[in-house]
N, C-alpha and C positions, 0 to 999 in steps of 0.2 A: 391584483391578478388572481384569477381563480386557481385553486389547488385541486380541482376536480381531475381525476385520472382521465387521460385521453382515451385509454383503452379499457373500458369498463368490462369487456368480456374476458379479461385475463383470468386464466385458470378455470375456464368452463369445462364442459365434458370433452370437447375435442382436445383441449390442452391436456387434460388428464389421460386421455387415451394415448396421445403422442408420448407423453412422459412415461407412462407404464410400459410402452413398447420399448422405449430405450432401456428402462430398468430390466425388462425381460432379456434383452440382448446382453446387458451387463452380467446378469446371473449365468447365462449360458456361456459367456466367455471367461468364466472364472479360471479355466485351465488352459486358455489359449496360449499358444506358443508364437512369439513374434516371428522367429525364424521360419516356422511353418507357414504363417500368413504371407510373409515375403516370398516364399517359394510357390505357394499355391494360388496367389492372386496376381495375375500377370499385369493388371492395371494399377497395382497398389502404388507404385512410385508416382505415377502420373496423377493419381487422385490426391496423394498425401504430400506433394511437394508443389510449391508455387513460388514464383518470382514476383516481387512487389516493391516498387519504389527503390530499386537498387539493392534489395535484400533478397536472400534466398532462404526459404523456410522448408525444412525437411522434417515431416512428421511421420515417417514411415515406421520408425522403431517404437510403436506403441501397441498394446494388446488390444487393437481396435480392428475387428473384422470389417470387411467391406459392407456387409449387411447392417452392421451397427452404425456405420457412418451414414448409411442411407436413412436410418431411423433418426439419427441426430439431426440431419438436414431437414427431415420432415418436421421435427420439433421446432427448429428454427423458423420454418415457414409458419407453423401454427402460432408461435409466440410473436409473429410479426416483426421479426428483427429488422427487416427492410423498412417497415413503416416506422418503427421507433427511431431507427437511424435517421430516416428522412425528417422526422419530427424534430430531432435534436439539431440537425443542420438548418432547419427553418426557423429556429429560435422559439420553439414551443416550450412550455414549462415542464421539461422532462425531469427536473428536480421537483417532483410533484408534492413532497411534503412542505416545501418552502415556496412553491408557486413561482419558481425561477427557471429560465433557460440555462443551458450549459453550452455556452458558445465559444469554447476554446478553439473550435475549428475556424471561427471567424478571425481569430488573432493571427493566423498564419496564411490566409488567403492572399494572393497577389493584390497589390494596391489597385484601386479603380484607375482606369485610364479614361479620361474625359475628353470628349470632342469639344469643338468650338461652341456648340449649343448647350453644353453642360451634361450631355448624355454620357453613359458609361457602356462599356462593352466588355466587361471583365467578370471572372469567376466570383469576385467578392461583391457583386451587385445582385439585386433582386427587384422584382416588382414591388416588394414590401418596402415602404418608405423607411420603416424602423431599421431594417437590415441595411439599407443604404446609408442611414445616419451612423450606424454602428461602424461600417466600413470606413467612413470618413474619420470617425473618432479614433479608430485604431491607427489609421495612417498618420493622423495628427500626433498621436502619442509617440509613434515610431520616429517621426521626423524630429520631435523634440529630444528623444533619447539619443538620436544620431548626432545632433549638433552638440549636445552636452558631452557625449563620449569622445567625439573628435577633439573638442577643446581640451579634455583631460589628457587625452592620448598625445596630442601634439604639444602640450605644455603651455597652452595659452590660458587654461584654467589653473589658477595658482591659489595656494593657501593664503591666509590672512597676512603672513609675513613675506609673501612673495615667492615662496618655494613651490616648485612643481610637485605634483602628487606622485609619489613613489609607491605607496601602499594603500590598498582598499580593504576595509574591514566590512563585511557584509553581516548584518545582524537580523536574524529571522529564525523561524522554527517551523518544522513540518514542511508543508508545501511551499512556503516562502524561502526555504533554506535547501531542501534536498535536491530539487531540480537545478538551481544555479550552481550548487557545489558539484554535482555530477557533470554538468556541462563544462564548467571550467576545467575540472580534472581531465575530462575526456579530450578536450581541445587544447590542452596546455602546450602541445608542440607548436601551436600557431599563435600563442599568447604574445601580448606586447612585452618586449624585453625590459622595460622600466617598471611596469606595474606588477606588483605582487598582490594576490588576493588571499585573504584569510576569512574564515567563516566562524561566526559565533552564534551558537544556538542555545546551548545549556545555560541555565540561570545560575548554575554552580559558580561561585567567585573564582574558583581555580581555573575555570574555562575562560573567564574574562582575562585573568592574568596572563594565560598563555597566548590569548588572541592579541594582546597589546604588547607582549614582551619584545623589547628591542625596537619598537617603533618610535618614530619622532612625530609628535602630534602636528608639527608644522608642515609635514609633507604626508599626512594621512587623510584619507577620505573615508567616511563612514556612510554606508548605504543601510538605512533602516527600512526593512520590508515587513509590513504588517497590514493585512487586509482591514482589520478592525481598528488598528492602533491601540487596542486594549489588551492584547494577548500578554499575559503576565511576564513571561520569560523575556520576550522582546522589549516590552516596556521598561523593565528593570535594567536590562543590559543597555538600552538606549540612554536611560538616565545616568547610568555609571560612565558611559562614554561622554556624555555631555559634561559631567563633573571632571573627567580626565582631561578634556580640552580646557576647561576653565582653570584647572590647576596649572596648565601650561601657558596661561595668559590669553587664551582665546575665548573672549567673552560672548554674551548673547548677540551683540551687534555683528560679530564676525563668524558666527557658527554656520552661516549659510555657505561659506566658503569651504567647509569641512564636513558638512553633514547634509545628506539629501534623504527624502522619504518616498517610499512607494506604498501607496495605501488607497483604499476605497473610502476612507474617512478623512477627507482633506481638512475639515475644520479642526479635528483633533491634532493633526500634524501641525497646523498653524499655531494652535494653542500651546504645543510643545515647545515652539520657538523657531520653527523652520520658516524660511521665506517661501512665498507661493511659487517663485521661479525654481525653487529646489524641490518641489513636490511633483512626483510623477503618478498620476491617479490611474486606477483601473476599477472596473465595475464589479458589482456583486454577482453578475452572471459568470464570473471567472472563479471557478473553484480553486482553492489553494494548491491542491495537488495537480491541477491541470494548468497552472498559472505561468509556467516557465516562459511561455510564448508572449506574455504580456509584459508590462513594465517591470515585473518581478525579474525578468531576464537582464536587467541593466548591468549587473556585474559581469555577465557573460559578454555583453556587447563591449563593455570597458576592456575586458581581457582580450577578445579576438577581433574587435572592430565591427562597425556596422555591416560591411559587405559579408563577412562570415556569418554574422548573426542573421542576415537576410537568407543566407544559404541554409542555415538551420531551420528557418521557417519554411523555406522551400521544400526541404526534404520531408518535413512533417506534412505539408500541403500535398505532396505527391502521395503519401500514404492516405491522407483524407480522401483524395480523388479515387484511389484504388478501393477504399472502403465503401465509397459511395456508389461506384460504378460496377465493380466486378460482381458476377453472380455468386450467391452464397457458397456454392460448391467449389469455387476457385477464388475465394475471398480470404486472404491471409489472416486478418484479425478474427474473422468468424471461424475458420478452421482451428486456429489456436484456442479459441474459447471453447469450441465443441470438444476438443481433445481434453482440455482441462476439466470440463463438466463430466466427460466420460470417466476420467480417472477418479473423480470423487465418488462415482458410483461403482466402478469396477474394482477399485483398490480402497476399500473402507479404511479410514484413518490415515490415509496418505497425505502427505504435504507436498509442496512444490519447491524444488531446489533450483536456484538459478546460479549458474557458474559462468561468468565471463572470462574467457581466456584472453584477457587484455588488462593489464594493470591500470591503463587509463580509464577503464570502466569499472573500477573497484567499488564505486559507490552505487552501481546499478542495482544491486540487491536491496540496499537500504531504500532507494527511491521506489522500487517495486513493492516493498513491504508497505509502504504508506499508500501507494496507488491502489493496490489490490485489496488490502486488508481494511483500510479505512473506507474504501468505496463500497465494498461488498461484505463487510462484516456486520451483516444485518440479519434479523430473524423474523421480521414482519414484512409482509408483501404489500402491494399498492392498495389492497382492500382492507388493510388494518388487521388482517388475521395472520398468525404465525405460519410461516411457510413449512411444508412437510418434508423438507430436504435439507441437507447440509449445504452451507455457503462458505465462501471465503477460506479455502485451505491455507494453512500457515505457509508463508514465504520465507525461505532462509537460504543461506549459501555464502558465497564469497568468490574471490578471484582465483582462478587457476593459474599456476600449479599449486599454490599454497594449500588449497583445501584438499587436494589429493592426499596430503600428509596428515589430514585431520579427519574430516567428515566422510571421505570416500570409503574408508573401512566399513563403516556402517552401511553405506549405500550398496556395497558389493556383497556383504555377508550378513547384514543385520536381519532381524526377523521381520521388520516392516519394509514394504516397498514404496519408494518415494520417486516419482518421476523427476527428471533432471532436464532443464533447459541449458543447453550448451550454446553460449554466445561466442562466436569464433570470428576473429578478425585475421584476414590473410596478412601475413607479416611482410615488411619491406625486404627487399633483396640485399640491401647493403648492410650485412651483419656478418663480419668475418668469423665470428665465433658460432654462428648458426644458432643463436638463442631463439630467434623467431621461429625457425623451423622445429626446434625442439618443443616449443610451446604449442605449435599447431599439431605436431605429432602426438603429443600427450592428450590433447583434447580428443582427437580422433580414436586414439587407443582406449581412452577411458569409456568412450561411447561403445566401442566394440566389446570391451570387457564386460560392461553392464549387459549388453545384448547376449553374448555367447557364454560368458562365464568360463569356468574351468571344471572339468570333470574330477571326481574323487579319485586321486592316484597318489601313491607315496612318491616322495622326491627321489630322483635318480641318485645312485651312488657316485663316488668319486670316479673320474675318468670314464664316465659312461657305463660304469658297472651296474648290474641289475640292482634295484632297490633292496636295501636290507629288510628282511622280513620283520625284524623288530621295530621298524619304523613305519610299518603299514598302517598303525593307528593314526598316523598323521594325515592320512588321506582325507578324512572327514574335515579336519581343520583347515586343510588347504583348498577344499572345494568351494567354488563360487557358483551359486545356482544359475546365474544369468537370467534371461527373460525379464530384464528390468528396463522399463521404458524410458525413452528420452526424446527430446526435440533438439534440433539443431538450427540455429539462425546464423547464417554466414554473411559477413560483410567483406567485400573484396578489399576495402580500406576503411579506416576510421577517419572521416572528415565531417564537417558540419552538416552536410546534407544527409549522409547516411545515419548520423546520430539522430537527427530530426525525425527521420523515417522509423528508426528503431523505437524511439520513445512513443511516437504516435501509434505504432503497431500495438504496443502494450496498453496504451490508453484505450484504444478501440476494442481490444480483447476484453478489457475490464468492463467497459460499458456493455458489451454484448453478453457477458456472463450475468451481469445485473438484470438485463432484460429476460434472459433465459430463467433465472431464478425468481424474477418478478419482484425485485427489491429496488430501492432507490440508490443508485450508485453515486449520487451527487450530494447527499446530505451527510451529517456526521454528529448526530445527536449524542451518541455515546461519549465523544470527546468533550462536547459542551458540558455534560454532567460533571465530568472530573474537574473541569475548570471552575465550575460554580462552587463545588464542594471545597476546592482549595482556598477560594476566597473566604469561606466561612471558617475554615480551620486555622489559617494563618494567624488571626488575632488571638487564638487560644494559646499560641506559643509565647505570647508576651507575659513575663512573669508579673508585670505591674497589674494585670487585669485578673479579676476573680473569675474562676471558672463558673460557668452557668450551671444552675440546677438542671437536672434531667439529662446531663451529658451521659452518653452510653458508657458503662463501667470500663469496658476494654479501651475505649478512646481516652477516657479520663486517665487511666493508669499510664498509657503511653505518653500522654502530654505532660503529666507530672514528672515522669522519668526524664523526658527530654528537657524540661525546665530545669531540673536539678543538674543535669549534665552541662547545660549551657552556663549555669551559675558557678559550677566548680572551677577552681583555678587550673590553668593549663601551663 
């Protein structure tokens, strides 16, 4: 497949003019006050809030004047965001460095409905025979997953000794791990009462010991998820679990009752010892960080069942349709991306803070770190030339209200300004202690505090007495400058459909930013470099091997120190 860019006119003079216009607005808005913009722009709320696929997105609290939004939308037009989006949906090689499509949207489109003549009339169909074949393949895999999950859930799938499965250990790392873990945690309220899911990603032996602690091999199912089947961490942990089963008397002939594989490298999984019926394949056009919707989602389907997994896909598909059909000015992923781009220009050195006010979404930040930073942590554009702008701000944060008592101090009074995404779930009403209402109130209060701040004033004296003049110096310490930007994404409840829409929203935001920055959001060459170097360094740690000549002095000194530490008695 050709790797030639589809858009050779990227970053031509028209692009540069549009970009420079946005930069001019960013410089002019250096002293903009959000409260003043909210007061002086009567159409601001209408332009910067949108409902999409069951979510409400509020972007009003950013230092973004209306004229600057116009310039951003003009840049999106020049960058051909709509054309690149359509190319992705059509299966063109938008992963241009590897010559691959990125068809995660095809994984969650509704199944083809066929008439008696074999014709289809569905959104997952196309005049392109290749896309029709992909649709059939996706549905076939989903059907296989459903049959397997129903068997495990109803107890008809049993271990080698006849025990029903009670525990699932999912082995993967990166995109093969973060999405399933997030989804299983987010949807734990509707999980199967018998099945407990654990996740093993780190190759650290202590992580393995924690993952299997207290488990009975006879009633344990291991799901190994690895696109290549050669990822070091996953391969070593899979080998350790195969030995763990063997030590319990579950040999190679019985392994298929306790271990299944999810991979694009079926031959390697077969060579590992898995049965063909225990392997769920997916294609190389599914990027790891976009793969939750594929067979990688098997532990999610095991936990919540096929019907709810289909609802997860339906929520993502609803956001896909919104992204494909809504005009750019009313398109939630596009607006979220444009605001993110604006903040990298208007707030130099800023990062992006993500705070879900829902403990069930506690892993959202980690998932977003990989999605956004692995996708867009690039410095070279499609033409092979370094891009002249910053890309991929650091993503960090954590669950509210916990982070209010740690990082929010710096957000309110620190010297750097970092935009915050508040992801808020409307709480259930059946809560006698009012904890859900307190959680919601805290989210809204923190956003208001970031916006308005607090003036420099000394604390009041006891019983309402005037402040002590000797305490006036406290005023500067108490002051919060405000004017600190934030977004709010509101879910009226957390269910599979809304979770799917939320994750797809961020996926499309990430791809849009990549197109705006003119980088490839779907490759990961930097990650590959570290993996290849690790395979070269590991043999050096073996004290039985002589260190090669020409080894860098610093690395040699470290290796010798490590060898000595490993050889010392403990």
